[in-house]
N, C-alpha and C positions, 0 to 999 in steps of 0.2 A: 868736229864732224867725225863720227866713228867710221873709219875706213878699214880697220883690220878685221880679220876673221879670228874669232876665238879659237885658240889652238887645241882646246880641250873642253869638253862639255862641263867638266868640273869647275871651269873658270866662270861659267855662266851663273848668275844669281839664281837660287832655287825658285824665287818668285817668278822667274821668266822661263820656267821649264814646265812641260806637261807633268801632271800627276797621273801616270798610267795605272797606279794602284786603284784608281776609281773604276777601272774595268776589272782587274784581277789583282789581289794583294800580292801575288807571287806567281811564279811559273807553275808551281805545283797545282794551283787552282785552275790555271789555263789547261794543264794536262788532263785534269779531271773532266773538264768540259769537252775536251777532244774525245775522251773515252765515252762520255755521255752521247756525243754526236754519233759515234760508231754504233752505239746501241740503238739510237733513234733510227739510224739508217736501216738497220736490220729489221726493226719493227715496221717501218714504212714499206719495205719491200713486200711484206706479207699482205698488203692491201691490194697488190696487183692481181686483178681478177676476182677480188673478194669484196668489192663495194657493191652491195646488192640493194641497199635501202638508205633512207635518210640517216639512220643512226650510224651506220658504218661510214657514210660520207662525212658526217659531222666529226666522228672520231678521227678520221684521216686528216681532215683539215685542221683540227685542233692540234694534233701532234705535229703536223707540218709547220704550223705557225710557231710553235714552241721551238722546233728545230731551227727555224729561220732566225729566231731571236738569239738563240745560243750560238749559232754559227756566226752571226754578225759580230758578236763580242769576240769570238775566237779569231776571226779574220782581221778585224780592226786592230786588236791588240798586237798581232804579228806585224801587220802593215806599218803601224806607227813606229814600232821598234826599228824596222828596216829604214823607214824614212828619216829617222834621227841619225843613222849612220849606215849608208848603203854598202859600206865596205865590210861590215861585220858578218862573217859566215854563219854564226850562231843565229842571228836574227833572220837571215835569209832562210835558214833551216826551218825556223818557226813558220815563216810565210809559205814555204814549200809544203809543209805538212798541212797547213790550213787550206792551201789551194787543192791539194790532193783530196782532202775531205770534201771540198766543194764539188769536185768531179764525181766523187762517190754519191754525194747527195743528188746531184743532177741525174746520174744514172738510175738511182733508186726511185726517183719520183718522175722520171721521164714518161712513164706509162700514163700519168694522170691526165694530161691535156688531151691526148687521143681518146681516152676513156670518156672524159667529160663531154667532148664534142660528139661522141657517138650517142649520148643520151638525147632523147627528145626533150625539147624545152618544157613540154607539158609534164614530163616525168620529173624533171628537176623542180618545177613549181610544186608538185605534189610532195616531194621530199621536204621542201622548205616549209610547206604547210604542216607536215607531220612532225617535224623536229624544230622547236622554237629557236634553238641555238644557231640554226643555219641562216637565220635572218641577218646575222652579223656578216656572213660571207656572200649574201645574195648579189649585191651589186657587182662584185668582182667576178662571181661565177657567170653571170649573164654577159658581162663585158667580154668574157673569153670567147663567146660565140662570134665576135667580130673577127677573130683570128682563124675561124674554121677553115678557110681556103688556104691557110698558110701553115697548118700543122700537119706533119707527116704521120705515117702510121706508127704504132708503138715500137716496132723493131728499129725503124729508121730514126726515131727520136732518141732511142737508147744509144745508137751508134753516134749520132751527132753529139750527144752529151759526153760520150767518152772521148770524142775528138776535141773537146773544149780546150784542154791544156795545149794541144798541138796548135790549134787555131790562134791561141793567144801568144805564141812564140814571137811574132814580129814586134808586137807592142812591148813585150818583156825585154827582148833583145835591144830594142832602141832605148828603153829605159835604162838598162845597164850601161850601154855605150854613153848615153847622155849624162847620167848622174854619177856613175862610178869610174868609168874608164877614161873619159876625155880629160886631157890636161891642156891648159892653155899657155903654159910657159911663163916666162918673165917679161914684164913690161916696165916702162918708166912711169912713175906716178907724177902728180902735180908738183911734188917737191924735188923731182929729179932723182928719186931713189928707185932702185930696181926692186920690184915686188912681184910675187907670184899672182898671176891674174886668176880671179875667181869670178863667178857670175855676179856676185854682189859688188865686187870691185869694178867689174866692167860697167855695171849700171851707173856707177859713180863717174868713172873716167870718161864715158861717152858723153857726159854732160859738162866736161871741163872746158873752160874758155880757151885754153891752149890747144889749137887745132892739131898740132903734131902729136900731142898726148892722145887726143881722140883717135887720130888716124892709126897710131901704133896699136892702141887697144883694140880697135876695130879689126885690123889685119890679124892680130894675134887670136882674137876671139873666133874668127871664121876659119883660121888655118886648119885646125883638126877636122872640121867638117869637110873642107876641101880634100884633105888627105883620105877621108873615109867615105867619099862621095859614092863609090860603087857599093860599099857595104850598106850604107844607109838607104841608098836607092833600092836595094834589094829588100830591106825590111819594110819600107813604105810601099813598094810595089806589091809585096806579098800581102800586106794588110789590106790594101785596096782590092786585090784579086780575091782575098777571102770574103770581103764584104759582098763583092759581085757574085761569087759562087753561092754564098748563103742566100742571097736574095733570089737567085734563080731556083735553088732547091726548095725554097719556101713559096714559090709561085708569086713573087712580087714583080711588077713590070720593070722595076729598076732598083738599084741599091738605095737611091735617095728616098724612094717611096717606102721601102722597108724601114728606113731610119725614122721617117716621120709618122709612120702608121700608128705606133702605140700612143703618141700624143694627140692623134686625130688632127694633125696639122696638114692642110692641103699643100701640095707642091707649089701652088701659086704664091703662098706666103713667102716661100724661099726665093722663087724666081722674081717675084715682084720687088723684093728687097734689093736684089742685085740690079734690076733694071732701073728702079727709081733712083738708086744711088748713082749709077753711071750717067743718067740723064741730068742729074744735079751735081756733077763732079766739079764744075767750074770753080766754086769757092775753095776746093782743095788745091787746085792748080794756082789760084790766086795766092793762097797761103804759102805755097812753095816759093813763088816769086817774091813775096813779102819777106820771107825768111832769108832768101839770098841777099836781098837789098840791105836788110838790117844787119846782117853779118858782114857786109861789105866784101862779098866774095865774087870772084870772076866765074867760078863754077861751084854749084851746090852739089854736095855728094852725100851719100847715106850717113856717113859719120858726122854730118852737120845737122842732122834732123832732130837730135835730142838736146842739144845745147840750148839752155834758156836764152831767149832773145833780149831779156832785160837783165843787165849786169848789176852785180852788187846787192841783189835782193835775196840771195840764198842764205838760209840760216839753219843752224842746228836745232833740231826739235827732239828732245829726249823722248824715250818711250813713255815715261810717266806723263810728260807734258802732252804728248800726242793723244794719249788716252783721254785726258781731261778736255782737250780741245774737241775731240770727237763727241764726247758726251754733251758738251754745250751745243755743238752744231746739230745734234740729233734731238734736241729738246722739243722741236715742233712735233715729234712723233709721240710725245706724251710721257707721263711719269712711269707707267708700267714698263714701257720699252726701255727707257734709260736706266731705271733702277735694276731691272733684270740684267741689262748689259754690263752694268758696273760690276756685277758678280763674276763676270768672265775673268777679269783680271785677278780678283781676290781669291778665286777658287782654282786658278791656274788651268784654265781651259785653253790657254795660248802658249805655244812654244815659240819664243821670240827671236832668238839670235841665230845667225849663220855660224855653223861649225863645220870642220872638215868632214866630208862624206855625207853631210845632210842633204836631203832632197832639195833641189832648187825651187824657186818660186814661192807660191803661197796657196793655201787651200783651206776650206772648212770641211770637216767630216762630221755629220750628225749621227750619233749612235743612240738609237732609241733605248730608253730605260736607263741611260747613263747621262750623257750631256754632249754638246758639240766639242770637237777638238779642232783648234785652228793652228795651222803651221804658218810661220812667217820666217823671213830672213831679213829682219829689221835693221835699217842702217841709220836711224836717227836723222832723217831728212823728210822733206815734204812728200816725196813719192811714197815713202814708208808710211806716213800718216794716212795717205789715201788708200794704200793697200790694207792698212789696219781697218779703216772704216768699211772698205769693200768686203773683206772677209768676215767682219763682225755682222754685216748685213746678212750674209749667208748663215752665220751662226745663230742669229736671232730668229731667222726663218726656221731653222732646224729646231731651235728651242721651243718656239711657239707652237709649231706643228706637232711636236712630240707631246707638249703639255696639253693641247686641246683636242688632239685626234687620237683615236685608238691605233694600235700598231698597224692594222691593215691599211690605213689611209694616212699615216704620219709622214711617210716619205713624200717627196715632191719632185716633179719633173725638172730637169735642167732648164727646160724652156722658160719656166717661171722663176727659176733660181736667180738668174742674172738681173731680174727686176729688183729683187730685195737688196742685192749688193749695190746696184747702181743708184738706187734712190738715196742710199747713204752718201755716196760720192757727190751727187748733185747737191744735197743738203749741205755737205761740208764745204764745197767750193762757193756756194751762194753765201754761206755764213762768213767765210774768210773774206770774200769780196766786200761784204757789207760792213764788217767790223774793222778792217784795216783803214788807217788814216794816212798811211804812207803812199804817195802817188806811185813811186817806183814799185812797191810791193803789189799795189793794185794791178799795175801793168804785168808784173811777173805772174800773178795769180790768173789773170785773164789769158796770158800765154799758156799757163799750165792747163787751164780749162780747155783751150783749143787743142793742145797736144793730147790731152786725155780723151777728148771727143774723137780726135783722129785715130788714136790707138784702139779705143774700145768700139768705135763704130766703123769707120772707113777701112781700117786694116783688117777687121774681122770679116767685113763683106768681101774684101779682096781675097782673104783666105777661103771664104765660102765658095767664091767663084772658082778658085784653083781646085778645091776639093771636088766640086761638081764636074769640072772639066776632066780631071784625071780619071774619075770613075767612069765617065762617058767613054773615054778612050779605052779603058779596060773592058767595058761592055761591048765595044766594037772589036775587041781582040787586038788592039794596037799595043806595041811594046811600051813599057814604062821603065826605061833605064834612066841613068843620070842625065844624059843629054836631052831626052824628051822632057823630063821634069824641069830641067834648067830652062829650056826654050819656053815651055808653058808658063812657068812662074815669071820669067823676065817679061814676057809679052803683057801679062795681066798687071804686073807691077808698074810698067810704063803707063798703062791706061789710067791707073789710079793716081799716080804721082806726077804725071805731066812731063813735058819736055824740058822744064827748067832743071830737073835733076839729072846730073851726069852719072851714069851707072858704072861703078867699079865691077870688076870681075866677080867679086863676092856676092853681089846682089842676087844674081841668078840662083845662088845656092840657099836662098832664104828658106825654101821648103824643107831643107835637111835638118833644121833645128827646132821644128814645131811639134811638140808632143801631142797636141790636140788632133793632129791629122790621124792619129791612131785610135781616135774615138770618132767613128764616122758621122759626118754632118752634125757636128756639135757647135762649131765656132759661130755659125750664123745667129745663134741664140744670144750671143753677146750683143749683137747689133739690134735685134728686135727688143732685147731687154733694155738696152740703152734708150732707144726711142720711147719705149713705154715708161721708163723711169723718169725721163725729163718731164713728160706730161704729168705724171702723178706728183712728182716732187714740187713742181711749180704750182700746181693747184693746192697742195698742202700749205705751201709758203704763202699763198694768197689768202689763207685763213679759211679755206673751204673745209668745214668740219665734216661734212658728208663724205668727202674724199678721204679724209683721215680715218674715219670710222670704217669705211669700206676697205681701205688699204690694210688696216690692222686685222680685219676679218680675213682678208686675203692671206696674210702671213700665218694665220692660225688654221688655214683650211687644208694644208697638206695637199694630198691628191684626191680630195673628196669630190672634185669635179675635174673635167678635162681642162688643160692649161688655157686654151683660148677662152673658154667659158669663165674661168676664174678671173682672167684679165678684163673681160667685158664688164664684170661687176664693179671694177675699179674705174670704168669709163674709157677703157682702151680697147679698140677693136682692130686687131691686126689683120683681119681679113679685108680691111679697107686700106687705101693708100694714105689716109690722113696722118696717122701717127708717124710714118716715115717722112712724109713731106714736112710735117711740123718740125721734126728733129733737124732736117736738113736746112730749113729756114732759120732755125736758131743758130746753127753752125755758121751760116752765111752772115748773120747779124753779128756774131762774135768776131769773125774775121774783119768785118767792116769797122766795128768799134775799135778793135786793136789797131787797125791801120790809121784810123782817125786820131787816136791818141799819139801816134808817131807822125801825124801830119803827112801821111803818105797816100 
């Protein structure tokens, strides 16, 4: 099992590293596009007050789209360099330059939305009738009228645009604390050796059978967050207050309604998710009791929640083997899907290994006109196999949307993104459960399925409730210091995990290490995505060809329709309680099946 961090990127095989030359062959080419953007910005400024007819509107929109395409390449190139090693000042300099260009772009184009919304809709229709090329932009232009009550005047929009960099400080500050500055110190590994704790190492040690190894890793992992509690409380509090301030400035009833507005998602979808989960929380509590009994513990603690309940079934899965397993598991999605996905590895769309300074976690970033870029911190184990399948789900969504949609609709909402990734995970676990003949491995996989369900659904709903609660506190003018955040988080954590779990001091600081809290009202989409994905994946596995065809169309649709409408076409209606109830029933069945296999 690979447990060490590569000490140098040069040690990582070339085949397991991104080929950033696919964006720019060298920095000189990147610099040229930066200068090109500066020129574009100057040209776009001239349209302020000078869009008088369909031709000038079409000219502006064309140049704006070309600028957006070029800027995406410039920004992504810089961001990926930073994420490969957050400690390198030169890379950070590239990202700072790209961010500054983004601020200038925003300022130069901030006049447009107030201008557009000042046009009578009939005038816009006439412009579109006069200039054939405007048909391409028609849907987006008319969609903008939804935002009419939330767009400020030209001068106010210009000021807000200039404030963008300042408003992003809390997120950036936390990112630097979390990825570059925090050190976890030394811990004892499973061999009794003193090693430096990394996030990748922690993910492994927290699953070790030796409880003392788990406890030591857990304490060491949380220690820097406890030391920095007031600093991180300040960054999170500032981020939340910024969200609340912007929602008020833009005339939204609340921060949550501002966050859901662009996707046209009713607040009821969010609140119903929380309410339905809490009404059906009993299987989660039953699982905690089951875990305590199977581990033979007097007290169940947080560092006991990740250790597999089935011993002796863990095995090493190399990256190459993981990729092959994934392709076999995803065969029900058809030949086009798997043949295109196979190219991700061959063409180096994936950066595989953990190295010093590399951004933690995993993500997919689709770059229109180039290809997806997937970041991993792969550890040659089952969890890494699932992460690979998850991120490749995002990657294929990006790939298909870019291939089948024009630039204007090739991007997709985060709301639907988690469906594509989770369908892959469900197909993978169903495949592994079906193909294994080892009874212990089957128990292990079932345990993994339950834990994955818990992490992707229940934990994210818990996070979503925490996020909703702290924003409501901020909207009432209540303080958001470390003590308040601790109390709020601990109360919600207890409700979801039940009384079986004995809480260590560190539990209440769980809020301090979650990067997603700096992207307002994002985490609930993991849960709605999971519920949707279970429904879709199980119908595909049942041989429902209509579902498969509609799902592949969904992956190719980008943002051509609103997220809820796209999902309805796959047979999932999240405005109704059925998808959430069905998911919770499946979880309850998994817990019961797991208990019966252990005769408990």
